[in-house]
N, C-alpha and C positions, 0 to 999 in steps of 0.2 A: 504494500500500500504506500502511495506517495506521501510526502510530507504534507502537501496541501490537503490531501484526503483525510489524514489523521487530524489536522487542525480543524477541518470542517466537521468531522465526527465529534471531536471534543467540544466544539462550539454548540452543536446540536444537543449533546448530553447535558452540557451546562445549562442551556436554555430550558430544557425540560425540567431539570432539577430545580432551577430557580422558579419556574412557573408553578411546580408542585409545592415548593416551599411557601410561595405567596398565597397559593390557594388554601393550604393548610392553615396559614396564619389568619387569612380572611375568614375561613370557616370557624376558627377558634374564637375570633373577635365577634363574629356574628352570633355564635352560640352564647357567648357571654352577654351580649346585648339582649338576645332573645330571652335568656334566663332571667335577667333583671327587668321583668315587665313592670316592676315598681322601681323606677330609676333612683329614687332617694334611698333605697335599701342598700345593705352592704353584703358583699360576699363574705363567706366565713374567713376567719383569720388563718394565717399559715399554720397555727398549731393543729388545725384539723388534720393535716397530712403528716405533721411531724411527731405529734404525741400519740403513742400507741398504748393500748391497755396493758397493765402490769402482767407479767408472766407469773402464773401461780396465784397464790392467795394474796390479795392486796394488803398492804400494811394499814393498820388502824392504831394510832398512837394513844397514849394514856391521856384521858380527859382530866385527870386530877392535877390541880395546880395550887400551890400554897398562896396565901394572901400576900406574902412578900414578893413572890414571883409575879403574881397578878399586878401588883402595884408597879412593877418595873416594865410590864408589857405595854408597849405603845399601842394606842388605839389606831386601827386602820382608818384611812380617810377616803371619802368619795372623790372621784375624779372632778377637778374644778368645773368642767363644763356641765357635768351631771348635777352638781350641787347648785350651780347658777340657774340651770333650767328649772329645778324644783323651786327655787326661791322666786323666780320670775313668774311661775304659775300662780303665785299667791297675790300678785299685785296687778293693777291695771283694770280696765273694764272687762266685763264678761266676754265681749267680742274679741278682745285682745288675747285673753286667756285661752279661748277656744281655738283661735288661729295658731297660737303657739303649740298647743297640744296636738292639733291637726298635723302640723309640720313635723313635730318631733316624733309622733307615733309612727311615721313612715321611716324617718332616719334611724329609729331604734330597731327596725326590722332586719333580720338576718335571713338571707336566702338559704333554704335547705333543699338540696337536690334530692329528689325522690330515689327510691331503690327498693330492693328486697332484703329483708332481714328476718332473723329468727326471734320471735317475740316470746317473752316469758322468762322464767328462771332458767337461764342457759348454763348453769353450773355443770350439769352432766357432760356438756360438750367440751368443757375445759380439761376434764380428766385429771383434776387435782387430787392427789392421794389423800384419802380420808375426808374429803369434802364432797358432799352430794347435793347440797342446796344452799341458797343464799337466805331464803326467808323460811319462816315456819308456817307460812300460809300454804294452802292447797289450791287456791284459785289462780295461781300463776304457773302451775306445773305443766300445763298442757302446752308444750312447745309447738309452734306452728309458724309457717312462712307467711309473711305479710309483705305485699308490695304497695308502696305509697307513691302518690304523685308528688311533684314539686310543691312546696309551700314556703311561706315566710313565717317567722316567729319572732316575737319581741325578745330582745336580749335581757330585759328586766321584768320583774313583777310590777304590776300597777301599784302606784303609791297613793297615799291618802290625798296628796295634792292633786294628782291627776283625776282621781275619782270625784273629788269635790267640784271640779270643772263640770263634769257630767251631771252631778247632782244639782248644781246651781242652774245649769242649762235646761234641765228637765223639771225644775221647781220641786225638788225633793229635799228633805232635811239633810244638811251637810254635816261633815265631821268637824268638830271643833278642835283646831290644832292646839288650843291651850288646855285641852282636857288631858292632862298628863296621866291621870289614873287609867284611862282607857287606851293610852298610848296612840293617840291619833296624830302623832308627829307627821309633818308633811312628807318626809322622805321614807317613811316606813311602809311596808306592803299593806295594802288595804284589804282587810277582811270583809267579806260580803256574802250575801246569800247567792245561791247559784243563779237565780233569776236576775239579780242585779248584775252579776258578773257577765252573763250572756248578753244582757241588754246593753251594758257598757261597750262590749266589743262590737255589737251590731251598730250602735250609735256612731262609734269611731269609723266604721266602714262606710256609713252614709256620708259622713263628713268628707271622707277621702275618695269616695266613688269606687271603693274596692269592697270585696266580700271579706269582712272580718268576723271572727267567731272565737269561741273557746276551742282549744285543740282537741282532737279526738284522743282517746287514750293511746292509740297506736302512734299518732304524731308526737305526743309528749314523750313516750318512751324512746322513739327513734331519735328525737332531738337530744334527750338527756344522755343517750348513749353515743352522741356525736355521730349521727347517721348509722345507728344500729350496730356499732362495734361492741365488743364484749367488755364494756366498762361497767363494773359492779357498782361504782359510786360516781355520780356525775360531777366530780371535782375537776381541777385542772390537770391532774395526773392519774385519776382513778383510785387514789388512796385517800384515806381520811387522816389528816395531820392537823391536830388541834393547835390553834394559834397561828397556823400558816395558811391552810386553805379552807378551814372552817373554824368558828370560834369555840373556845372553851365554854362550857355552860356558864361558869362564873363571869367570863368575859362578855358573853351575850347579854347577861342580865345588866352588866355595867353599860354596855352599848345601848340597851333599851332605856337607860336613864331612869330606872325605877318604875317603868310603866307596867301595866298588866300584861303578863306573858314575857317572852324574851325576843320578840321581833325587833329588829334593828333596821337602820337605814340600808337601802339596797346598794349593791355594788361595792361592798367593802372588801370582799374576798375574791380571789381569782376566779375567772370564768372557766367553764369546761372547754375542751378543745374546739367545740363548735362556736364558742363565743357567748354562751348563755350564763348569766349570773344567778346565784342563789337557787340553783336547782337541787342542791343537797339539803340545805337548811333554810331557816328564816320563814318557816311556815309551809303548810301544804298548799296545793293549787287545785282549783276546779278543772275538770275536763268535761267534754260535752256528753260522754257516754253515761247511760244508765248502768247501774251496777247489777251484775248477776254472777254468782259464784262460778257458773259454767259458761260464762260468756266466750271464753277463748275457744271452746269446742264448737262454737257456732259462728265464729268470725268469718266474714267474707275474706277471700284471699287478697282482694284489692281494695284499698281505702276503706277498711271496716269502720262502721259507725256504732257498733255495739247494739245491745238489745233495743227494741222499739219502745219499750215501756218499763217502768219499775217504780219503786218508792224511794230509792236512794241513788245518788250520783257518785261516780268514781272520783276520788281525790288522789293526787300524786305528790311526791316530794315528802319532806320530813319537817318536823318542828325543830327539835334540837335534842332534848333529853333522850338518853339511851340510843343515840345515833348508831346505826349499824351499817355494815357492808350490805349492799342489796337495794339501796334507795332507788336505783335505776329501774327496778322491776316491781318494787313493792306496791301492792294495790291496797287502797283503803276506800271507805265509802261513808257517806253522810247524807242525811235527809237534806233536800235542797234548801230548806228553811233553817237548818241547824237544829231541828227538834230531836231530842234524844230522851231516853228513859233512864232514870236512876236505878240503882240496884233494888230500890224499894218499889219500882214500877211507876214512879211519878214522872210525868212528862215535863221536861225543861227545855229551854231554848238556849243554845250556846251564844254567849256574847259575841257581837260582831267582831271585836278585836281578836277573838280566837277562831274566827271562821277562816276557811281557806281563802287564798288570794286569787288574783287574776293575772293571766298571761295570754294575751290575744295572739291569734294566728291570722294570716291573710292567705287566701287561696290564690294561686297563680292565675 
């Protein structure tokens, strides 16, 4: 082959390679743009691909701390922009507060690419010697494959300051931020009935012209496990390290400033690899599903919605005390209005401050 022919062949190959490269890059960019149908939202942080579940049984450190050690332990601080946002939500006209909440509710969304994962107590799949389960429940033991569509989820729990905008806009009684006893601090997760929680998310969606709702149970677990990976605890590294990625019990009480319960300001401890804060502690969260002990045996394989009816709703996440490995899969349930019965059979209603909080999702 002549030198000119070799040069021509080389040029052709280079041109094809360059065209292929540009096409791939354009396709990647197009996919990214298509994925973010809510352009104000964020893609997951790099930790999603860099941080992997612990091998074997995750560490859980000692929750005990002396008063002397506690006194020396610095209090974690909110990010300055988050702190300012919560402060700004409390001032100005109602229209200004609504507009701020409307914009920030989109900026706080993280895009979650859908996929297929194994839902339930996945411990048997890990084959850890001597460990066969994460929870003592039986309602999470039916392992099953679930495929989810893309969705968005708020990186934070809804605060009292945010819920007050909704309550003011809809002319409902608001939470008094000066009520220290009930811990209605503006930056603390807002406890609510299930109906208030779902109404808040739907109201946000109407403001933003998107479909907002509470997450399904499957969406919550998929997000807590950073797209369905085998994270037993939805912390930054899958381990429970008191004072580092979750608060000590005594520390949480101090952060709650003496309020009722141990809920403290959002975003004080590291997010999980997907970028979601307070998925492990700082109160349970409502999901959209009705509760049934055998719900997993009847789940649809794609985007399951849970039972069609019931008398209790599923809650996910954890309060704080007796924190255990397994928060990612642990199922709890509660009457939508917070009604419970005492050991003596008397019906009581749980105080709002102790009710589950809210974390909205947006459908793509």
